N, CA, C and O atoms as CSV, one atom per row, in Angstrom:
chain,resi,resn,atom,element,x,y,z
A,1,UNK,N,N,13.379,34.620,-0.096
A,1,UNK,CA,C,14.470,35.495,-0.481
A,1,UNK,C,C,15.208,35.966,0.762
A,1,UNK,O,O,14.618,36.228,1.810
A,2,UNK,N,N,16.523,36.061,0.601
A,2,UNK,CA,C,17.364,36.509,1.696
A,2,UNK,C,C,17.397,38.024,1.785
A,2,UNK,O,O,16.642,38.717,1.103
A,3,UNK,N,N,18.263,38.519,2.616
A,3,UNK,CA,C,18.366,39.953,2.849
A,3,UNK,C,C,18.829,40.669,1.588
A,3,UNK,O,O,18.295,41.726,1.253
A,4,UNK,N,N,19.799,40.123,0.889
A,4,UNK,CA,C,20.342,40.790,-0.289
A,4,UNK,C,C,19.644,40.362,-1.574
A,4,UNK,O,O,20.154,40.640,-2.660
A,5,UNK,N,N,18.495,39.693,-1.488
A,5,UNK,CA,C,17.754,39.288,-2.669
A,5,UNK,C,C,18.140,37.923,-3.190
A,5,UNK,O,O,17.651,37.517,-4.244
A,6,UNK,N,N,19.008,37.190,-2.486
A,6,UNK,CA,C,19.409,35.854,-2.903
A,6,UNK,C,C,18.386,34.837,-2.416
A,6,UNK,O,O,17.740,35.039,-1.388
A,7,UNK,N,N,18.243,33.745,-3.159
A,7,UNK,CA,C,17.336,32.693,-2.707
A,7,UNK,C,C,18.032,31.897,-1.608
A,7,UNK,O,O,19.257,31.927,-1.492
A,8,UNK,N,N,17.256,31.196,-0.814
A,8,UNK,CA,C,17.819,30.427,0.294
A,8,UNK,C,C,18.462,29.126,-0.177
A,8,UNK,O,O,19.141,28.473,0.616
A,9,UNK,N,N,18.277,28.722,-1.434
A,9,UNK,CA,C,18.875,27.504,-1.970
A,9,UNK,C,C,20.375,27.637,-2.179
A,9,UNK,O,O,21.093,26.638,-2.144
A,10,UNK,N,N,20.849,28.830,-2.390
A,10,UNK,CA,C,22.281,29.044,-2.643
A,10,UNK,C,C,23.079,28.893,-1.362
A,10,UNK,O,O,22.572,29.188,-0.280
A,11,UNK,N,N,24.299,28.445,-1.465
A,11,UNK,CA,C,25.130,28.354,-0.266
A,11,UNK,C,C,25.443,29.743,0.272
A,11,UNK,O,O,25.744,30.666,-0.485
A,12,UNK,N,N,25.367,29.874,1.584
A,12,UNK,CA,C,25.653,31.148,2.231
A,12,UNK,C,C,27.058,31.088,2.809
A,12,UNK,O,O,27.405,30.131,3.502
A,13,UNK,N,N,27.839,32.065,2.540
A,13,UNK,CA,C,29.229,32.207,3.015
A,13,UNK,C,C,30.081,30.976,2.709
A,13,UNK,O,O,30.858,30.531,3.553
A,14,UNK,N,N,29.935,30.426,1.504
A,14,UNK,CA,C,30.795,29.341,1.063
A,14,UNK,C,C,30.391,27.961,1.521
A,14,UNK,O,O,31.064,26.991,1.172
A,15,UNK,N,N,29.320,27.823,2.291
A,15,UNK,CA,C,28.884,26.499,2.732
A,15,UNK,C,C,28.201,25.787,1.583
A,15,UNK,O,O,27.520,26.417,0.773
A,16,UNK,N,N,28.377,24.481,1.508
A,16,UNK,CA,C,27.773,23.696,0.438
A,16,UNK,C,C,26.460,23.104,0.927
A,16,UNK,O,O,26.354,22.658,2.069
A,17,UNK,N,N,25.476,23.106,0.063
A,17,UNK,CA,C,24.200,22.506,0.424
A,17,UNK,C,C,24.283,21.002,0.200
A,17,UNK,O,O,25.220,20.511,-0.430
A,18,UNK,N,N,23.314,20.286,0.710
A,18,UNK,CA,C,23.284,18.832,0.563
A,18,UNK,C,C,23.204,18.444,-0.911
A,18,UNK,O,O,23.815,17.462,-1.332
A,19,UNK,N,N,22.454,19.213,-1.691
A,19,UNK,CA,C,22.318,18.926,-3.121
A,19,UNK,C,C,23.680,19.003,-3.816
A,19,UNK,O,O,23.994,18.156,-4.652
A,20,UNK,N,N,24.484,20.001,-3.480
A,20,UNK,CA,C,25.806,20.149,-4.084
A,20,UNK,C,C,26.722,18.995,-3.684
A,20,UNK,O,O,27.503,18.511,-4.503
A,21,UNK,N,N,26.632,18.553,-2.429
A,21,UNK,CA,C,27.473,17.448,-1.967
A,21,UNK,C,C,27.148,16.168,-2.720
A,21,UNK,O,O,28.055,15.419,-3.082
A,22,UNK,N,N,25.878,15.907,-2.960
A,22,UNK,CA,C,25.476,14.707,-3.690
A,22,UNK,C,C,25.990,14.774,-5.115
A,22,UNK,O,O,26.486,13.778,-5.640
A,23,UNK,N,N,25.878,15.941,-5.752
A,23,UNK,CA,C,26.375,16.097,-7.118
A,23,UNK,C,C,27.880,15.877,-7.176
A,23,UNK,O,O,28.374,15.224,-8.096
A,24,UNK,N,N,28.610,16.410,-6.212
A,24,UNK,CA,C,30.062,16.232,-6.188
A,24,UNK,C,C,30.434,14.773,-6.005
A,24,UNK,O,O,31.358,14.282,-6.654
A,25,UNK,N,N,29.721,14.068,-5.121
A,25,UNK,CA,C,30.065,12.669,-4.879
A,25,UNK,C,C,29.795,11.812,-6.114
A,25,UNK,O,O,30.544,10.872,-6.382
A,26,UNK,N,N,28.748,12.116,-6.867
A,26,UNK,CA,C,28.495,11.329,-8.078
A,26,UNK,C,C,29.531,11.639,-9.142
A,26,UNK,O,O,29.903,10.757,-9.916
A,27,UNK,N,N,30.004,12.878,-9.194
A,27,UNK,CA,C,31.041,13.223,-10.160
A,27,UNK,C,C,32.337,12.493,-9.830
A,27,UNK,O,O,33.010,11.989,-10.729
A,28,UNK,N,N,32.686,12.434,-8.567
A,28,UNK,CA,C,33.908,11.751,-8.150
A,28,UNK,C,C,33.802,10.267,-8.454
A,28,UNK,O,O,34.771,9.667,-8.918
A,29,UNK,N,N,32.644,9.659,-8.203
A,29,UNK,CA,C,32.442,8.246,-8.493
A,29,UNK,C,C,32.585,7.944,-9.974
A,29,UNK,O,O,33.137,6.910,-10.351
A,30,UNK,N,N,32.093,8.838,-10.809
A,30,UNK,CA,C,32.207,8.659,-12.251
A,30,UNK,C,C,33.656,8.736,-12.675
A,30,UNK,O,O,34.094,7.945,-13.509
A,31,UNK,N,N,34.403,9.660,-12.127
A,31,UNK,CA,C,35.820,9.789,-12.463
A,31,UNK,C,C,36.589,8.548,-12.067
A,31,UNK,O,O,37.465,8.098,-12.806
A,32,UNK,N,N,36.273,7.984,-10.904
A,32,UNK,CA,C,36.969,6.773,-10.454
A,32,UNK,C,C,36.705,5.612,-11.397
A,32,UNK,O,O,37.612,4.837,-11.702
A,33,UNK,N,N,35.463,5.487,-11.861
A,33,UNK,CA,C,35.140,4.409,-12.799
A,33,UNK,C,C,35.874,4.601,-14.117
A,33,UNK,O,O,36.342,3.634,-14.718
A,34,UNK,N,N,35.976,5.863,-14.572
A,34,UNK,CA,C,36.686,6.143,-15.817
A,34,UNK,C,C,38.152,5.766,-15.696
A,34,UNK,O,O,38.718,5.177,-16.617
A,35,UNK,N,N,38.776,6.098,-14.567
A,35,UNK,CA,C,40.182,5.775,-14.348
A,35,UNK,C,C,40.365,4.263,-14.277
A,35,UNK,O,O,41.330,3.725,-14.821
A,36,UNK,N,N,39.442,3.579,-13.608
A,36,UNK,CA,C,39.530,2.118,-13.510
A,36,UNK,C,C,39.397,1.474,-14.885
A,36,UNK,O,O,40.087,0.496,-15.174
A,37,UNK,N,N,38.536,1.997,-15.722
A,37,UNK,CA,C,38.371,1.449,-17.076
A,37,UNK,C,C,39.645,1.645,-17.894
A,37,UNK,O,O,40.023,0.769,-18.672
A,38,UNK,N,N,40.303,2.781,-17.724
A,38,UNK,CA,C,41.548,3.025,-18.449
A,38,UNK,C,C,42.638,2.068,-17.985
A,38,UNK,O,O,43.442,1.609,-18.797
A,39,UNK,N,N,42.676,1.762,-16.696
A,39,UNK,CA,C,43.675,0.825,-16.182
A,39,UNK,C,C,43.469,-0.563,-16.762
A,39,UNK,O,O,44.435,-1.242,-17.112
A,40,UNK,N,N,42.226,-0.985,-16.864
A,40,UNK,CA,C,41.937,-2.309,-17.398
A,40,UNK,C,C,42.354,-2.418,-18.855
A,40,UNK,O,O,42.846,-3.461,-19.286
A,41,UNK,N,N,42.162,-1.354,-19.612
A,41,UNK,CA,C,42.451,-1.378,-21.036
A,41,UNK,C,C,43.938,-1.210,-21.330
A,41,UNK,O,O,44.375,-1.435,-22.459
A,42,UNK,N,N,44.709,-0.823,-20.338
A,42,UNK,CA,C,46.130,-0.555,-20.548
A,42,UNK,C,C,46.880,-1.853,-20.828
A,42,UNK,O,O,46.734,-2.830,-20.093
A,43,UNK,N,N,47.680,-1.863,-21.886
A,43,UNK,CA,C,48.471,-3.043,-22.220
A,43,UNK,C,C,49.818,-2.961,-21.527
A,43,UNK,O,O,50.363,-1.877,-21.314
A,44,UNK,N,N,50.346,-4.129,-21.180
A,44,UNK,CA,C,51.649,-4.190,-20.514
A,44,UNK,C,C,52.400,-5.422,-20.996
A,44,UNK,O,O,51.810,-6.318,-21.599
A,45,UNK,N,N,53.695,-5.467,-20.732
A,45,UNK,CA,C,54.485,-6.614,-21.196
A,45,UNK,C,C,54.038,-7.922,-20.545
A,45,UNK,O,O,53.864,-7.996,-19.329
A,46,UNK,N,N,53.857,-8.947,-21.371
A,46,UNK,CA,C,53.458,-10.273,-20.902
A,46,UNK,C,C,54.502,-11.267,-21.409
A,46,UNK,O,O,54.827,-11.256,-22.596
A,47,UNK,N,N,55.037,-12.129,-20.533
A,47,UNK,CA,C,56.046,-13.095,-20.984
A,47,UNK,C,C,55.451,-14.099,-21.970
A,47,UNK,O,O,54.327,-14.569,-21.792
A,48,UNK,N,N,56.220,-14.421,-23.011
A,48,UNK,CA,C,55.737,-15.359,-24.029
A,48,UNK,C,C,55.999,-16.809,-23.644
A,48,UNK,O,O,55.219,-17.690,-24.003
A,49,UNK,N,N,57.091,-17.071,-22.914
A,49,UNK,CA,C,57.435,-18.425,-22.495
A,49,UNK,C,C,57.060,-18.581,-21.018
A,49,UNK,O,O,57.868,-18.284,-20.138
A,50,UNK,N,N,55.841,-19.044,-20.748
A,50,UNK,CA,C,55.327,-19.129,-19.373
A,50,UNK,C,C,56.146,-20.084,-18.501
A,50,UNK,O,O,56.373,-19.815,-17.322
A,51,UNK,N,N,56.580,-21.185,-19.080
A,51,UNK,CA,C,57.332,-22.190,-18.315
A,51,UNK,C,C,58.658,-21.616,-17.831
A,51,UNK,O,O,58.998,-21.734,-16.654
A,52,UNK,N,N,59.405,-20.995,-18.739
A,52,UNK,CA,C,60.685,-20.392,-18.373
A,52,UNK,C,C,60.490,-19.273,-17.359
A,52,UNK,O,O,61.264,-19.143,-16.411
A,53,UNK,N,N,59.451,-18.466,-17.563
A,53,UNK,CA,C,59.188,-17.348,-16.653
A,53,UNK,C,C,58.891,-17.849,-15.242
A,53,UNK,O,O,59.378,-17.282,-14.264
A,54,UNK,N,N,58.092,-18.910,-15.137
A,54,UNK,CA,C,57.769,-19.431,-13.809
A,54,UNK,C,C,58.992,-20.049,-13.132
A,54,UNK,O,O,59.127,-19.968,-11.911
A,55,UNK,N,N,59.892,-20.671,-13.918
A,55,UNK,CA,C,61.124,-21.224,-13.345
A,55,UNK,C,C,62.017,-20.111,-12.794
A,55,UNK,O,O,62.544,-20.215,-11.687
A,56,UNK,N,N,62.175,-19.063,-13.569
A,56,UNK,CA,C,63.023,-17.949,-13.132
A,56,UNK,C,C,62.382,-17.244,-11.939
A,56,UNK,O,O,63.082,-16.798,-11.030
A,57,UNK,N,N,61.059,-17.145,-11.942
A,57,UNK,CA,C,60.359,-16.511,-10.825
A,57,UNK,C,C,60.552,-17.320,-9.539
A,57,UNK,O,O,60.728,-16.743,-8.466
A,58,UNK,N,N,60.522,-18.640,-9.641
A,58,UNK,CA,C,60.753,-19.496,-8.473
A,58,UNK,C,C,62.179,-19.311,-7.948
A,58,UNK,O,O,62.399,-19.292,-6.737
A,59,UNK,N,N,63.142,-19.175,-8.858
A,59,UNK,CA,C,64.519,-18.911,-8.443
A,59,UNK,C,C,64.628,-17.568,-7.728
A,59,UNK,O,O,65.344,-17.441,-6.735
A,60,UNK,N,N,63.922,-16.580,-8.234
A,60,UNK,CA,C,63.952,-15.250,-7.615
A,60,UNK,C,C,63.372,-15.300,-6.207
A,60,UNK,O,O,63.862,-14.623,-5.303
A,61,UNK,N,N,62.328,-16.102,-6.024
A,61,UNK,CA,C,61.724,-16.230,-4.695
A,61,UNK,C,C,62.680,-16.912,-3.712
A,61,UNK,O,O,62.681,-16.602,-2.521
A,62,UNK,N,N,63.496,-17.848,-4.225
A,62,UNK,CA,C,64.481,-18.497,-3.350
A,62,UNK,C,C,65.680,-17.592,-3.085
A,62,UNK,O,O,66.250,-17.609,-1.994
A,63,UNK,N,N,66.054,-16.813,-4.074
A,63,UNK,CA,C,67.267,-15.999,-3.996
A,63,UNK,C,C,67.088,-14.763,-3.103
A,63,UNK,O,O,67.996,-14.402,-2.354
A,64,UNK,N,N,65.926,-14.121,-3.183
A,64,UNK,CA,C,65.699,-12.861,-2.461
A,64,UNK,C,C,64.796,-13.100,-1.261
A,64,UNK,O,O,63.799,-13.817,-1.347
A,65,UNK,N,N,65.162,-12.492,-0.145
A,65,UNK,CA,C,64.382,-12.655,1.079
A,65,UNK,C,C,62.993,-12.031,0.935
A,65,UNK,O,O,61.999,-12.601,1.385
A,66,UNK,N,N,62.934,-10.851,0.299
A,66,UNK,CA,C,61.660,-10.182,0.034
A,66,UNK,C,C,61.416,-10.310,-1.456
A,66,UNK,O,O,62.113,-9.689,-2.258
A,67,UNK,N,N,60.406,-11.131,-1.840
A,67,UNK,CA,C,60.264,-11.329,-3.280
A,67,UNK,C,C,59.622,-10.156,-4.000
A,67,UNK,O,O,60.277,-9.613,-4.889
A,68,UNK,N,N,58.448,-9.726,-3.715
A,68,UNK,CA,C,57.960,-8.649,-4.578
A,68,UNK,C,C,58.701,-7.355,-4.253
A,68,UNK,O,O,58.187,-6.498,-3.534
A,69,UNK,N,N,59.895,-7.225,-4.782
A,69,UNK,CA,C,60.694,-6.012,-4.584
A,69,UNK,C,C,61.275,-5.585,-5.926
A,69,UNK,O,O,61.280,-6.355,-6.886
A,70,UNK,N,N,61.755,-4.371,-5.981
A,70,UNK,CA,C,62.319,-3.847,-7.224
A,70,UNK,C,C,63.561,-4.646,-7.633
A,70,UNK,O,O,63.748,-4.939,-8.814
A,71,UNK,N,N,64.390,-4.990,-6.679
A,71,UNK,CA,C,65.608,-5.745,-6.989
A,71,UNK,C,C,65.273,-7.139,-7.537
A,71,UNK,O,O,65.846,-7.584,-8.532
A,72,UNK,N,N,64.333,-7.816,-6.868
A,72,UNK,CA,C,63.968,-9.165,-7.298
A,72,UNK,C,C,63.317,-9.146,-8.683
A,72,UNK,O,O,63.610,-10.002,-9.518
A,73,UNK,N,N,62.446,-8.187,-8.925
A,73,UNK,CA,C,61.797,-8.118,-10.236
A,73,UNK,C,C,62.777,-7.726,-11.327
A,73,UNK,O,O,62.678,-8.213,-12.453
A,74,UNK,N,N,63.719,-6.855,-11.006
A,74,UNK,CA,C,64.753,-6.494,-11.981
A,74,UNK,C,C,65.606,-7.697,-12.336
A,74,UNK,O,O,65.912,-7.923,-13.506
A,75,UNK,N,N,65.993,-8.473,-11.323
A,75,UNK,CA,C,66.778,-9.684,-11.563
A,75,UNK,C,C,65.973,-10.685,-12.382
A,75,UNK,O,O,66.511,-11.341,-13.274
A,76,UNK,N,N,64.690,-10.798,-12.079
A,76,UNK,CA,C,63.814,-11.713,-12.808
A,76,UNK,C,C,63.772,-11.366,-14.294
A,76,UNK,O,O,63.924,-12.254,-15.133
A,77,UNK,N,N,63.572,-10.118,-14.631
A,77,UNK,CA,C,63.497,-9.698,-16.031
A,77,UNK,C,C,64.837,-9.908,-16.726
A,77,UNK,O,O,64.892,-10.420,-17.845
A,78,UNK,N,N,65.916,-9.509,-16.057
A,78,UNK,CA,C,67.253,-9.658,-16.647
A,78,UNK,C,C,67.581,-11.125,-16.917
A,78,UNK,O,O,68.087,-11.458,-17.988
A,79,UNK,N,N,67.299,-11.995,-15.963
A,79,UNK,CA,C,67.602,-13.416,-16.099
A,79,UNK,C,C,66.698,-14.074,-17.140
A,79,UNK,O,O,67.154,-14.896,-17.935
A,80,UNK,N,N,65.419,-13.709,-17.131
A,80,UNK,CA,C,64.475,-14.269,-18.099
A,80,UNK,C,C,64.886,-13.913,-19.525
A,80,UNK,O,O,64.839,-14.764,-20.414
A,81,UNK,N,N,65.281,-12.681,-19.747
A,81,UNK,CA,C,65.720,-12.269,-21.088
A,81,UNK,C,C,67.047,-12.925,-21.463
A,81,UNK,O,O,67.256,-13.278,-22.623
A,82,UNK,N,N,67.948,-13.090,-20.487
A,82,UNK,CA,C,69.244,-13.720,-20.763
A,82,UNK,C,C,69.074,-15.179,-21.175
A,82,UNK,O,O,69.876,-15.707,-21.945
A,83,UNK,N,N,68.052,-15.817,-20.673
A,83,UNK,CA,C,67.798,-17.225,-21.002
A,83,UNK,C,C,66.938,-17.386,-22.265
A,83,UNK,O,O,66.524,-18.493,-22.607
A,84,UNK,N,N,66.681,-16.282,-22.939
A,84,UNK,CA,C,65.954,-16.365,-24.207
A,84,UNK,C,C,64.486,-16.015,-24.139
A,84,UNK,O,O,63.777,-16.141,-25.138
A,85,UNK,N,N,64.022,-15.589,-23.010
A,85,UNK,CA,C,62.614,-15.218,-22.893
A,85,UNK,C,C,62.338,-13.875,-23.548
A,85,UNK,O,O,63.211,-13.010,-23.608
A,86,UNK,N,N,61.120,-13.711,-24.037
A,86,UNK,CA,C,60.707,-12.460,-24.668
A,86,UNK,C,C,59.376,-12.024,-24.098
A,86,UNK,O,O,58.665,-12.804,-23.463
A,87,UNK,N,N,59.050,-10.766,-24.334
A,87,UNK,CA,C,57.785,-10.206,-23.885
A,87,UNK,C,C,56.976,-9.735,-25.085
A,87,UNK,O,O,57.541,-9.365,-26.114
A,88,UNK,N,N,55.659,-9.750,-24.953
A,88,UNK,CA,C,54.773,-9.154,-25.940
A,88,UNK,C,C,53.873,-8.164,-25.210
A,88,UNK,O,O,53.655,-8.293,-24.005
A,89,UNK,N,N,53.363,-7.198,-25.919
A,89,UNK,CA,C,52.474,-6.224,-25.303
A,89,UNK,C,C,51.039,-6.743,-25.387
A,89,UNK,O,O,50.563,-7.111,-26.461
A,90,UNK,N,N,50.372,-6.766,-24.264
A,90,UNK,CA,C,48.983,-7.241,-24.243
A,90,UNK,C,C,48.500,-7.423,-22.846
A,90,UNK,O,O,49.131,-6.980,-21.886
A,91,UNK,N,N,47.366,-8.084,-22.734
A,91,UNK,CA,C,46.801,-8.400,-21.420
A,91,UNK,C,C,47.129,-9.834,-21.085
A,91,UNK,O,O,47.415,-10.632,-21.977
A,92,UNK,N,N,47.093,-10.170,-19.814
A,92,UNK,CA,C,47.441,-11.540,-19.381
A,92,UNK,C,C,46.525,-12.547,-19.882
A,92,UNK,O,O,46.696,-13.733,-19.598
């Protein structure tokens, strides 16, 4: 027992004990796994015509100096839809 009747297991003046640090790290790890599982389950638009999509994507890579960019991807979607391509919601 400490001076004020507290046990020595409790953190003194806001310091965390090793036991508390381990508990916090396992909680954080669990949260990260939960977030990762939600990302995997999330559905997103998938092109239905793979051949047309790959052709337009190749054109975008030739047209834009930096391919994975907002401008190039916007042009890709606009051109793919203009040529009759459609998207469905799902996983790849």
